[in-house]
N, C-alpha and C positions, 0 to 999 in steps of 0.2 A: 143351648136350647133349654136347659133345665135351671136357669137362673131363678132364684127365690123358691126353689123346691127343696123340701126336706125329706131325706130318705133314711130310714132306719134299716140297718142290715144286721140280721141275726146269723150266727155261725155255730154249727154243731160239730161234733167230733168225727170228721171224715178226712181222709187223706187229700181230698179235693179242695180242702180249705185254702190252699195256696192260690187257687184261681180266684178266690174272693178278693184278693189284693188287686188284681187286674180289673175286676168288676167295679170296685170302689174308685180306682183310678179313672175309669171311664165316666163315672158319675161326677166326680170332682172336676174333671176336664170340661164337662158339659155345663158346669156352673152350679151344680147342686151342693147343698150342705149335707154331709153324711155323718151319721153316728152309728156305732157298732155295739152290739150286745153279744157276749160270748158265753156259751155253756162251759162248765168246768172241764168237760171232756175235750172241747175245742182247744183249751189252753195247753193241752198236752202236745198239740201239733205246732201251734204258733203262739207267741206271747202277746198279751194285750198291747205291749209297747209297739210292736210292728204295726198293728192296726191304728194305733194313735198317731204314728208317724205319717201314715198315708192318708188318714181321714182328717188329721189336724184337730181331732176332738178326743176327749177322754172316753175310754171304753167302759161300758157298764158290764160288770161281772160281780160275782159274790163279794169279793173283797173291796170293791169300789162303790157299791151301792150306798147311797146317802139319801136321807130325808130332809137334809138341810138345803137341798137344791133339787133340780129336776132329774138327777142321775139315779132314778129308781124305776121299777117296772111299771108304775102307773103314769108318772108324768112324762117320761121319755116318749111314750106312745102318743100323748097329746101333742107333742112337738112335731111328730112325723106326719107327712102326707101319705106315705105308703110304707109298708113293711115288707122287706124282701129277706127270706131265709134261704141262704145259699152258701154252702150246701146244707140240705136237711137230710138227716139219716132216716133209715127205716124205723128205728126206735122212736124218734120224735114224731114221725108221720103217724105211727100207730097210737102214740099217746094223744096227739091232737084229735084224732078221730073219735076218741072216747072222752075228750074234755079233761084229760089228766093234766094237772099243773103242779108238778112236784119239784120243779126247779125254776130258777130265775127266768130262763128263756121262755119256757112254756107258760109261766105266769104272765109274762109280758104279752105273749101272743093272745092269751085268753082275755086280757084286759084291753086289747087293741080293737077299736070299732070301725076302722077304715079298711081299705083294700090290702089284702095279704097275698104276696106272690111267693110260691115255694119252688125250689129247684132241687129235686131229689138227687142223691148220690149214694149208691150202695152196690154191693155185690149183686150180680144178676139174679141169683136164687132168692135173695132177700127182696129185691124189687118185684119179682114175679110170684113171690109167695102169695097165695090167695088172700091171706089176712092183710098184707100190705096193699095189694091191688084193690081190695074192698075199701080200705081206709082212704086211698087216693081218690077213688070214685066218690066216697062220701064227702071228702073235703071239697072236691070240685062242685058237687051238688050244693054245698053250703056257700059257694061263691069264691073259694080260693082259686087263684090263677096259677096254673102249673106250667113251668118250663120243663118240657119233656126231657128226660135223660137220653144220652146217646148210646148207640151200639158201637163199641170199640174194645180194644185191649185195656183191661182194667188193671189197677195197681196190684191186684192179687194174681195177675197173669191169666185170669179167666177172660174169655172173649164173649161179649154179649151186651145186653142193655144194662145201664146202670151208671155210666159215666156222666158227670155233671155237664149240663148244656154249656155251649161256648159262651164266654163272657160277653161277647158282642150281642148274642141272641138274648141273654138275660137283660142286658142294657136296653135293647130295643123294646122288649115286652114291658119293662118298667117305664120307659119314656112314653110309650103309647098310653099306658094307664094314666100318667101324669098330664099328658097333653091332649087327650081325646076331646073331641068336640061333639056334642050331642047331635048337631046338624048332620054329621057324616055317618053316624051310627046306622048300619044297615044299608048304606048306599054303596053301589058298585061303581068303581072307577077303573077305566081301562087307560093305561098309559103306553104309548108306543115310543121306541127309542132306537138310536143307532142308525146306520145307513143300510139301505137294502143292498144285497149282494147278488148281482146278476151274472150267471154263468156264461162264459164264452165257449169254453170247452171244459173238460174235467179237471183242469189244473189252473185255468185263468178265469178272471172275473172282472166286472165293472162294479165299482163302488164309489164311496166318497169319504170325506174326512170326518164325518160326524162321529163323535166319541161315545155318545150315549150317556154322558155324565149328567146332563140336565134332566134327561128322562128318568134316570136312576134316582136323582134327588127328588124329583116330583113324585115318583111312586112311593118313596120313603116318607115324604111329607104327608101324603094322603093316608098312608098307613098309620103314621103317628097320630093323625087327626081322628082315626077310628074307622076309616072307610075299608070296604072289602076291595082290595086292590089286585088287578091283574096287570103285570108288566109284560109287554110283548116287545122283545128287543133282539137285535142281532149282536149285541154286546153282552159281556158278562156283568151281572149285577152285584154290587157290593152289599146291598141292604135287603132287597126284596127278591124272593124266588121268582125267576123270570121264565116265561114261555119263550124258548129260543127259536127264532126263525131266521131265514136268510133272504130269500127273494121277495120281491114285491107281491108276487102271487101268494106266498106263504103268509106275508103280513095281512093281506086282504082276507084270506080264509080265517086266520086267527081273530081278526077284528070282528068279522061277521058272526063268528061262533061265540064271541065273548060279550058282545053288546046285547042289552035287553032293555025293556021299558024302564025308564027312570034312571038309566045309567049315565055316567059322564065319560066322554071320550076325549083324552088329551093327546092330540096327534103331534108328538114331538119328533117322530122318526123322519129321517131324510130319505124319501123314496126317490129312486132314479127317475128322471124325466124321460130318458131313452134307454132301451134295452136292446140287446143283440137280436137281429131278425132271425138268425139261425143259431142254435146251440149245437156244437159239434161233439161227437162222442170221442173219448180218448183225448190225446194231446196233439194239437196242431203242430206240425214240424216247421221250424223257422226256415229251413232250406227250401221247402215247398211254397212258403208264403212269398218268397222273393224279397227284393230290397224295400219295397213299399207294400204295406199291408192295409188294404181298404176294408175296414170293419164296418159292415152295414148295420145300421141301427134303425129302430122304429120307435115312434113316440109311444111312451108307456101310458097305461090307463091311470087316470087321476082317482085314486082310491077315495079320498075325502070328498071329492066332487060327486062321485057316483053313489056314495053311501046314503042309505035311507036314514034320515035324521029325525023322523017323527018320534016324539016322546023321549029323546035323548038330548043331552047338552054336549055341544062340541066346541073344543078349543083347538085352533090350529096354530102352528108355528111358522113364521116367515123369516128366513135368513136373507138379508140384503147387504150389499156393499156400497151402494150409492145413496148417500144420505139425502140427496135432493129429491129422489123419487121413492125412497123407502116407505114413507108414510102412506102415500097415495096407493102404492102397490099393495100394502097390507090392508088398506080399506077396501080395495077392489076384491081382494081375496075374501074378506068378510062378507061382502055382498054376493059375489058370484057363487061361492060355495055354501051360502046360507048357514054361516057359522054363528055361534053365540059370542065368540071372542077370538081374537088373534093376538098372539104374543110376537111382537116384532123384535128381531134380534139383528142389530147392525154390526157386521163383522169388520174389524180393523185390527191393528197391531195389538191393542190393549184387550180386545174382545174377539178372540178367534177360537176355532174348534179345539177342544181338548183342554182349554183353560179351566182352572178351578173356580173362577169367578165369572159372572155374567151381568149384563145390563139389558133390560127388557122394557118394552112399552106394551102395556096391557090395553088392548083396543076393543071396545064394544061400539054399538051404534050410538050409545049415549055419551061415551067418555073415552079419554086417552090418559092413562095413568102411567107415568114413568117410574120404573123400579130401578133406582140407581145402582151402580156397580156394587155387588156384594157376592158373598159365596153362593154357590149354586143351591145349597140347601136353604139359605135365607131367601133367595129369590123364589124357590119352590114354595116355601111356607107363605110368602106373600100372595103367590098365585092361588094357593089353596084357599086363602081367606077371601080373595076377590071372586073366585069362582062360586062361592056361596050365594052371591048376589045375582047370578045369571038367571 
């Protein structure tokens, strides 16, 4: 997803520097070109050769700086689309806030005129020192993006705030900065995912095979595009912090409390068509149920049908198995439920619940656009682009 993007990574003298190798690996895996600049203190922890091996580019440091090419603190910044300093120490944070450029890294930062992302790493007392806190606040007010440090056991055996943010989180913040779309800035998007879980008793339930993977990918794609995303799901999310729900009733309450004027609702969740008429307390005993158990079900409320859709854009998902009737069924859903679009998903051996790939037809009143088999994140990114036109 980061093909043709150039990322400059700065590293300072922190024990957390080893995590930067994983951050760079994620950038490279996503298709980005990565170059590294090291402070002299950083070289005490890891050699430039290690960073050159993983980035496949020569590292800029005091001994390698050259004015015969672009390996210097001025021209390397012109090459980069974004500058990520991870880890950044309290010392460098405080220098930056006062505009001090007394080494190669701080000189490069001062000369860089695009977006800078910083990921602090330091002892808790150093992070919470009023001087450092004031410096971080000042840098954020100047437009620096901060990857908040974590609370955990630190290398010095203190427990508290100061650990470097997880590599995946730093990657996500960087990717969002590189991929954001002005259209989605300030727009609220609600994505629902997973299958509803309807209680029979306190140990049994009715549910379905929905994995929640496509919803997770959609929430991530809208996040990367710059939207304010709320993921409502019965499944664990890999990328976006989710509002965890179980029953269809919980889904409904969460949707109604999350939607607002101008928002987008992407209803990817598989809500139960029928639910138990009675929910029993405790555990039903099989010896009392007999040889045959007649579980009485009642038709469930259609959340998407009954939702007030004024001033919101709604996209429904339709899973079908019969190719002959699938399209007409999806079009009926579009009409009956007054939706702006329907994503038709035809299930078969190649395209079933839980797969890492998907094939979707994006249907509106004006068009039917087939999104050929691709990874779920690629499908999600195409849906994000198509939903701009609703």
